[in-house]
N, C-alpha and C positions, 0 to 999 in steps of 0.2 A: 100433279103430284103434290101432296100437302107439304107446306114449308116446315112443319114440325111433326115429329113422330110422337104419337100419343104415349103418355107415360105407361111403361110396363111395370107392373107391380107383382112380384111373386111373393107369396106368403113366407115370412121368415121362419126359420127353425131355431129352436133353442137347443144348442148342442154343447157339451162340455168335453168329455173324453172321446166321444165317438158319434157316429151318425146312424140313426135307424134308417135303413134303406127304404122301408115302406114310407116313412115320413118324408124322406127326401124326394121320393117318387111323386108323392102328393104335391109337394111344393113345386116341382118342376112342371107339373101339369097345370100350374097356374090357378091357385085358389083365388076366389073373389070374383064378383060379377063383372068387373071391368078389365080383367086380365085377358091377354091373348092366350091362345092355346098352343101347346107343343104339337106342331103339325107339319105336314109336308104341303105341297102345292094344293090349291083350292079344290074342294069336293072330293079329295082322295084321302084315305087314311095313310098315316105314316107306314112305311114298310114294317111289317110285324109277322109273327109266326102264323097269324091267321090269313095273311094275304101272300106271303112269300112261298116259293117252292119248298123252301126249308127255313128253319129258324134264322132270323137275322141275328148275327153275333151281338151279344150284349143284352138280348131279351131273355135274361135268366141263364145264359150260357157263359158269360164272362163276369167275374166278380167285380162289383163297383167299388172303387177305392173308398176307404173309410179313414177317418181321422178327425182331429179337431177342426171345427168349422172355420173357414177363412172369414175375414170381416165382410159384412154385407156390401155387395157391389164391387168387390175387389177385382182389380184388373189382372189379366194374365200377361206373362212375358210376351214380348212381341213375336217371337218365333212360334209359340203355341197359338197365339191369337190368329196369326196369318194362316197357319195350317187349318185351323177350324173354319176361318172365314172362306178360304179357298174351297174347302170341301162343301160348305153349305151353299155357296153361290153356284157351284157346278151342279150339285144334287137337286136344287130347287128350280133351275132354269131350263126352259125348253124352247125349241124353235120349230114350229110345225109348218112353216112356209115351204113351198116347193123347193127341192134341192137342198134343204137343210137337214134337220134330224129325220132319220128314217123311221124311228120308233120312239116311244116314250122312254125306253131303256137307254137311249143315247145319253141322257143326263147322268144316269148311274155309271155309265162307262167313263164319262168325263170325270165324275167324282172319284172313281176308282183310283185315279192317279194320286189322290191324297189320302187313300185308305189302305188298310191292311189287305192282303190277298183275300182273306175270307170274307171280309165285309165288301170288298170290291166285287167279288163274284156274286154275293147275295143281292146287292142293289142293282146289278146289271141283269138279273134274271127276270124274264117277262112275267107279268102278273095279269091274270084276266081282269082284275079290278080296275086296271088302267085303260082297258080297251075303249070304253064308251067315251071317256073324256078325250082320249087321243083322237078318236074319230071326229069329235066335234071340233077340236083344235085344228085338225088338218082341213076340215071343211071351211072353217072360218079363217084359215091362214094366221093362226095366233102365235104370238111370241109371249113367253112367260119369263120375266126377268127378275132375279133375286138380287137385291142390293143390300149388302150387309150394313147395318146401322151400328151395332155394338157387339162386342165379344167380352164376356166376363165370366168369373167363377159363379156358378149357380148358387143362389142363396142357400146356406146350410151345408154346402159342399166343402170338402177339405181343400186347402191350398195345394197347388201343383207341387210335385216332387221333381227330381231329376229325370224320372222315367215315366211318370203317369200324371194325367190331368183330366179334370172334368171341365167342360166349357158350355156356356149358354150363348148361342148365337141368335141375336135379334136381327131380322131382316125385313125389308120392304119388298113385297111381291107385287109386281105390276103385270097384269094379264091383259094383253092388247090384241084384239082381233084386227084383221085388215080393215074392216069397216065397223064403225061403232065406237063407243067410248071405252077406254081402258078402265079396269077396276084396280084399285090399290088396296092392299091389305098389309097389316103388320103381323108377322108370325115369328115364331122362335122354335129352336130345336136344341135339345141337350145332346152333347157329344162326349165320348170318352176317347182320349188320345193316349198313345204310348210313344216313347222315344226309342228307336232302334235303328241301327245301320246309319247313324249320323243325321236322322231327321225325325220329325214328329209326324205321326200318321193317325188318322181316325180309325179306331178299331171297333166302335160300337155306337149305336143310338140307344142308350140304356133304357129309356122310358118310351120308346116308340111303340 
């Protein structure tokens, strides 16, 4: 595993009184040739309306918070950052070894513990697009481990409020078959969180 994570650069937005959602979406999908992409585990699209049994909450179904942009690279409060990190690590990690995960959806079911009921149900729904990679992983007895590197406010996004927040989670994804060399990638995902019932939950993957 590399000792240093390569620099992730998301194109900055110029915002004054508000944020253009389309511009923010473009920023979160990482402008520039050297940027990582907003994505789920390798060779698979992020859950979206095109691959899910139904629309993933946040893909046009949940309004994205708007407001004055937070300073570039701004950190999130610890409780929000932990909720976002816990979700991302569970959502992107799989264990296809015998006796471990029974299906690709096991990761979504684990991540549902950190999500709203609607999002939890959506990411736990089987998708035909995952069948091929899951078959390969089970054959190769592969583990896929997401290690969170950084959680911050996405560039151009508003600062969190008492009840809502946007987060960008950068994570290192290690895909390790039982035999052969593991592959390591740096990925990131944008999350939308709400505070309710005394805790922060992920309610959407706004730009998945």
